[in-house]
FIDO-41006 format. One record per residue (C-alpha): residue in three letters; x, y, z; residue number from 1. Coordinates in steps of 0.2 Angstrom, whole numbers. Example, Ala and Ser with C-alpha at 12.3 -4.5 7.8 and 13.67 -1.06 7.14 Angstrom:
<fifis>
<fifi resn="ALA" east="62" north="-22" up="39" resi="1"/>
<fifi resn="SER" east="68" north="-5" up="36" resi="2"/>
</fifis>
This chain:
<fifis>
<fifi resn="UNK" east="555" north="594" up="749" resi="1"/>
<fifi resn="UNK" east="562" north="582" up="736" resi="2"/>
<fifi resn="UNK" east="560" north="564" up="741" resi="3"/>
<fifi resn="UNK" east="575" north="552" up="738" resi="4"/>
<fifi resn="UNK" east="571" north="536" up="728" resi="5"/>
<fifi resn="UNK" east="577" north="520" up="735" resi="6"/>
<fifi resn="UNK" east="588" north="510" up="725" resi="7"/>
<fifi resn="UNK" east="574" north="497" up="723" resi="8"/>
<fifi resn="UNK" east="563" north="511" up="716" resi="9"/>
<fifi resn="UNK" east="576" north="517" up="704" resi="10"/>
<fifi resn="UNK" east="579" north="499" up="698" resi="11"/>
<fifi resn="UNK" east="560" north="497" up="695" resi="12"/>
<fifi resn="UNK" east="559" north="513" up="685" resi="13"/>
<fifi resn="UNK" east="574" north="508" up="674" resi="14"/>
<fifi resn="UNK" east="566" north="491" up="672" resi="15"/>
<fifi resn="UNK" east="549" north="499" up="668" resi="16"/>
<fifi resn="UNK" east="557" north="510" up="655" resi="17"/>
<fifi resn="UNK" east="566" north="495" up="647" resi="18"/>
<fifi resn="UNK" east="550" north="486" up="646" resi="19"/>
<fifi resn="UNK" east="541" north="500" up="638" resi="20"/>
<fifi resn="UNK" east="555" north="501" up="625" resi="21"/>
<fifi resn="UNK" east="555" north="483" up="622" resi="22"/>
<fifi resn="UNK" east="536" north="483" up="619" resi="23"/>
<fifi resn="UNK" east="537" north="498" up="607" resi="24"/>
<fifi resn="UNK" east="551" north="489" up="598" resi="25"/>
<fifi resn="UNK" east="541" north="473" up="597" resi="26"/>
<fifi resn="UNK" east="526" north="482" up="590" resi="27"/>
<fifi resn="UNK" east="536" north="491" up="578" resi="28"/>
<fifi resn="UNK" east="544" north="475" up="571" resi="29"/>
<fifi resn="UNK" east="527" north="467" up="571" resi="30"/>
<fifi resn="UNK" east="520" north="480" up="561" resi="31"/>
<fifi resn="UNK" east="534" north="480" up="548" resi="32"/>
<fifi resn="UNK" east="532" north="461" up="546" resi="33"/>
<fifi resn="UNK" east="513" north="464" up="543" resi="34"/>
<fifi resn="UNK" east="517" north="477" up="530" resi="35"/>
<fifi resn="UNK" east="529" north="466" up="521" resi="36"/>
<fifi resn="UNK" east="517" north="451" up="521" resi="37"/>
<fifi resn="UNK" east="503" north="462" up="515" resi="38"/>
<fifi resn="UNK" east="515" north="467" up="500" resi="39"/>
<fifi resn="UNK" east="517" north="449" up="496" resi="40"/>
<fifi resn="UNK" east="499" north="445" up="496" resi="41"/>
<fifi resn="UNK" east="495" north="460" up="485" resi="42"/>
<fifi resn="UNK" east="509" north="454" up="473" resi="43"/>
<fifi resn="UNK" east="501" north="437" up="473" resi="44"/>
<fifi resn="UNK" east="484" north="445" up="469" resi="45"/>
<fifi resn="UNK" east="492" north="453" up="454" resi="46"/>
<fifi resn="UNK" east="500" north="437" up="448" resi="47"/>
<fifi resn="UNK" east="483" north="428" up="449" resi="48"/>
<fifi resn="UNK" east="475" north="443" up="440" resi="49"/>
<fifi resn="UNK" east="486" north="441" up="425" resi="50"/>
<fifi resn="UNK" east="485" north="422" up="424" resi="51"/>
<fifi resn="UNK" east="466" north="424" up="425" resi="52"/>
<fifi resn="UNK" east="467" north="436" up="411" resi="53"/>
<fifi resn="UNK" east="475" north="423" up="401" resi="54"/>
<fifi resn="UNK" east="462" north="410" up="406" resi="55"/>
<fifi resn="UNK" east="448" north="422" up="401" resi="56"/>
<fifi resn="UNK" east="456" north="424" up="383" resi="57"/>
<fifi resn="UNK" east="456" north="405" up="380" resi="58"/>
<fifi resn="UNK" east="437" north="402" up="377" resi="59"/>
<fifi resn="UNK" east="437" north="416" up="364" resi="60"/>
<fifi resn="UNK" east="453" north="409" up="356" resi="61"/>
<fifi resn="UNK" east="446" north="391" up="355" resi="62"/>
<fifi resn="UNK" east="429" north="397" up="348" resi="63"/>
<fifi resn="UNK" east="438" north="407" up="335" resi="64"/>
<fifi resn="UNK" east="449" north="393" up="330" resi="65"/>
<fifi resn="UNK" east="435" north="381" up="330" resi="66"/>
<fifi resn="UNK" east="424" north="392" up="319" resi="67"/>
<fifi resn="UNK" east="437" north="397" up="307" resi="68"/>
<fifi resn="UNK" east="444" north="380" up="301" resi="69"/>
<fifi resn="UNK" east="442" north="361" up="302" resi="70"/>
<fifi resn="UNK" east="454" north="361" up="316" resi="71"/>
<fifi resn="UNK" east="462" north="347" up="325" resi="72"/>
<fifi resn="UNK" east="449" north="342" up="339" resi="73"/>
<fifi resn="UNK" east="463" north="334" up="350" resi="74"/>
<fifi resn="UNK" east="473" north="350" up="351" resi="75"/>
<fifi resn="UNK" east="458" north="361" up="356" resi="76"/>
<fifi resn="UNK" east="452" north="348" up="369" resi="77"/>
<fifi resn="UNK" east="470" north="348" up="376" resi="78"/>
<fifi resn="UNK" east="469" north="367" up="378" resi="79"/>
<fifi resn="UNK" east="452" north="366" up="386" resi="80"/>
<fifi resn="UNK" east="457" north="352" up="398" resi="81"/>
<fifi resn="UNK" east="473" north="362" up="403" resi="82"/>
<fifi resn="UNK" east="463" north="377" up="406" resi="83"/>
<fifi resn="UNK" east="451" north="367" up="418" resi="84"/>
<fifi resn="UNK" east="466" north="360" up="427" resi="85"/>
<fifi resn="UNK" east="474" north="377" up="429" resi="86"/>
<fifi resn="UNK" east="458" north="385" up="435" resi="87"/>
<fifi resn="UNK" east="456" north="371" up="448" resi="88"/>
<fifi resn="UNK" east="472" north="374" up="457" resi="89"/>
<fifi resn="UNK" east="470" north="387" up="471" resi="90"/>
<fifi resn="UNK" east="483" north="395" up="482" resi="91"/>
<fifi resn="UNK" east="481" north="403" up="499" resi="92"/>
<fifi resn="UNK" east="491" north="419" up="498" resi="93"/>
<fifi resn="UNK" east="494" north="419" up="517" resi="94"/>
<fifi resn="UNK" east="502" north="402" up="516" resi="95"/>
<fifi resn="UNK" east="513" north="402" up="501" resi="96"/>
<fifi resn="UNK" east="522" north="385" up="502" resi="97"/>
<fifi resn="UNK" east="534" north="377" up="490" resi="98"/>
<fifi resn="UNK" east="521" north="363" up="487" resi="99"/>
<fifi resn="UNK" east="507" north="375" up="484" resi="100"/>
<fifi resn="UNK" east="517" north="386" up="472" resi="101"/>
<fifi resn="UNK" east="524" north="370" up="463" resi="102"/>
<fifi resn="UNK" east="506" north="363" up="460" resi="103"/>
<fifi resn="UNK" east="501" north="380" up="454" resi="104"/>
<fifi resn="UNK" east="516" north="382" up="442" resi="105"/>
<fifi resn="UNK" east="513" north="364" up="436" resi="106"/>
<fifi resn="UNK" east="495" north="368" up="431" resi="107"/>
<fifi resn="UNK" east="500" north="384" up="423" resi="108"/>
<fifi resn="UNK" east="515" north="377" up="413" resi="109"/>
<fifi resn="UNK" east="503" north="363" up="407" resi="110"/>
<fifi resn="UNK" east="492" north="377" up="400" resi="111"/>
<fifi resn="UNK" east="507" north="386" up="392" resi="112"/>
<fifi resn="UNK" east="512" north="370" up="383" resi="113"/>
<fifi resn="UNK" east="495" north="367" up="377" resi="114"/>
<fifi resn="UNK" east="493" north="385" up="370" resi="115"/>
<fifi resn="UNK" east="510" north="383" up="362" resi="116"/>
<fifi resn="UNK" east="505" north="367" up="353" resi="117"/>
<fifi resn="UNK" east="489" north="376" up="348" resi="118"/>
<fifi resn="UNK" east="498" north="390" up="340" resi="119"/>
<fifi resn="UNK" east="510" north="379" up="331" resi="120"/>
<fifi resn="UNK" east="496" north="370" up="323" resi="121"/>
<fifi resn="UNK" east="488" north="386" up="318" resi="122"/>
<fifi resn="UNK" east="503" north="389" up="307" resi="123"/>
<fifi resn="UNK" east="495" north="377" up="295" resi="124"/>
<fifi resn="UNK" east="480" north="387" up="293" resi="125"/>
<fifi resn="UNK" east="485" north="404" up="285" resi="126"/>
<fifi resn="UNK" east="467" north="409" up="283" resi="127"/>
<fifi resn="UNK" east="464" north="408" up="301" resi="128"/>
<fifi resn="UNK" east="480" north="418" up="305" resi="129"/>
<fifi resn="UNK" east="474" north="431" up="293" resi="130"/>
<fifi resn="UNK" east="457" north="434" up="302" resi="131"/>
<fifi resn="UNK" east="456" north="450" up="313" resi="132"/>
<fifi resn="UNK" east="448" north="441" up="327" resi="133"/>
<fifi resn="UNK" east="462" north="429" up="329" resi="134"/>
<fifi resn="UNK" east="476" north="442" up="327" resi="135"/>
<fifi resn="UNK" east="468" north="453" up="340" resi="136"/>
<fifi resn="UNK" east="467" north="438" up="352" resi="137"/>
<fifi resn="UNK" east="485" north="433" up="348" resi="138"/>
<fifi resn="UNK" east="491" north="450" up="352" resi="139"/>
<fifi resn="UNK" east="481" north="450" up="369" resi="140"/>
<fifi resn="UNK" east="488" north="433" up="373" resi="141"/>
<fifi resn="UNK" east="506" north="439" up="369" resi="142"/>
<fifi resn="UNK" east="504" north="454" up="380" resi="143"/>
<fifi resn="UNK" east="497" north="444" up="394" resi="144"/>
<fifi resn="UNK" east="512" north="432" up="393" resi="145"/>
<fifi resn="UNK" east="523" north="447" up="395" resi="146"/>
<fifi resn="UNK" east="513" north="453" up="410" resi="147"/>
<fifi resn="UNK" east="514" north="436" up="418" resi="148"/>
<fifi resn="UNK" east="533" north="437" up="418" resi="149"/>
<fifi resn="UNK" east="533" north="455" up="425" resi="150"/>
<fifi resn="UNK" east="521" north="451" up="439" resi="151"/>
<fifi resn="UNK" east="530" north="435" up="444" resi="152"/>
<fifi resn="UNK" east="546" north="445" up="445" resi="153"/>
<fifi resn="UNK" east="538" north="458" up="456" resi="154"/>
<fifi resn="UNK" east="531" north="444" up="467" resi="155"/>
<fifi resn="UNK" east="548" north="436" up="469" resi="156"/>
<fifi resn="UNK" east="555" north="453" up="474" resi="157"/>
<fifi resn="UNK" east="541" north="456" up="487" resi="158"/>
<fifi resn="UNK" east="544" north="438" up="494" resi="159"/>
<fifi resn="UNK" east="563" north="441" up="495" resi="160"/>
<fifi resn="UNK" east="560" north="457" up="506" resi="161"/>
<fifi resn="UNK" east="548" north="448" up="517" resi="162"/>
<fifi resn="UNK" east="559" north="433" up="519" resi="163"/>
<fifi resn="UNK" east="574" north="443" up="523" resi="164"/>
<fifi resn="UNK" east="564" north="452" up="537" resi="165"/>
<fifi resn="UNK" east="557" north="436" up="544" resi="166"/>
<fifi resn="UNK" east="575" north="428" up="545" resi="167"/>
<fifi resn="UNK" east="585" north="443" up="550" resi="168"/>
<fifi resn="UNK" east="590" north="445" up="569" resi="169"/>
<fifi resn="UNK" east="582" north="452" up="580" resi="170"/>
<fifi resn="UNK" east="566" north="453" up="569" resi="171"/>
<fifi resn="UNK" east="566" north="434" up="568" resi="172"/>
<fifi resn="UNK" east="562" north="433" up="586" resi="173"/>
<fifi resn="UNK" east="546" north="442" up="584" resi="174"/>
<fifi resn="UNK" east="542" north="433" up="568" resi="175"/>
<fifi resn="UNK" east="544" north="416" up="577" resi="176"/>
<fifi resn="UNK" east="533" north="422" up="592" resi="177"/>
<fifi resn="UNK" east="520" north="428" up="580" resi="178"/>
<fifi resn="UNK" east="519" north="414" up="567" resi="179"/>
<fifi resn="UNK" east="527" north="424" up="552" resi="180"/>
<fifi resn="UNK" east="535" north="411" up="541" resi="181"/>
<fifi resn="UNK" east="545" north="411" up="525" resi="182"/>
<fifi resn="UNK" east="535" north="411" up="509" resi="183"/>
<fifi resn="UNK" east="540" north="402" up="493" resi="184"/>
<fifi resn="UNK" east="546" north="409" up="477" resi="185"/>
<fifi resn="UNK" east="542" north="406" up="459" resi="186"/>
<fifi resn="UNK" east="556" north="395" up="453" resi="187"/>
<fifi resn="UNK" east="561" north="394" up="435" resi="188"/>
<fifi resn="UNK" east="556" north="378" up="426" resi="189"/>
<fifi resn="UNK" east="567" north="369" up="414" resi="190"/>
<fifi resn="UNK" east="566" north="378" up="398" resi="191"/>
<fifi resn="UNK" east="559" north="394" up="406" resi="192"/>
<fifi resn="UNK" east="573" north="405" up="398" resi="193"/>
<fifi resn="UNK" east="562" north="404" up="382" resi="194"/>
<fifi resn="UNK" east="545" north="412" up="382" resi="195"/>
<fifi resn="UNK" east="530" north="400" up="378" resi="196"/>
<fifi resn="UNK" east="528" north="399" up="359" resi="197"/>
<fifi resn="UNK" east="512" north="408" up="357" resi="198"/>
<fifi resn="UNK" east="517" north="421" up="345" resi="199"/>
<fifi resn="UNK" east="522" north="420" up="327" resi="200"/>
<fifi resn="UNK" east="527" north="432" up="313" resi="201"/>
<fifi resn="UNK" east="514" north="434" up="299" resi="202"/>
</fifis>
């Protein structure tokens, strides 16, 4: 014999069903936010990777320049100092704030400027430009500068997707409750429309 449910029991079942749906929705949104955040962290790792590649090339470049010519000491010291400053700036990928990215960009832009000055001075040393070692390092440096631009663009795209998710209703409720915050973008610096002057025609 079927037992009739009281109206209170029916309300309880409906409320329980709604609660289960809300929990499932919450978990789903949370997992999507985690996925988008992990994409930004991975994209940041690639940005760091290409900047590190550039920094790894610099000691060989400096050594080659120093060994091949009576080169301007101040120019080389400027590159070495800029590299040290760029290496010292660390960014926590889980907390990408505008301030931390600005400090990182400032240090990296300083290194780009120093490399640009180094390459302009190299123009006065045709015998140095003609060496195979220098040409190889120059080609690697040019390729790295291109990779930096590509990875920064990819990073900004990942940050945009994540930030949209964090801000869009109703996911923003879950983001707020669970501590997901907007992440900063790489911003174009003044003169960024022109690539660093690290390559020259032979």
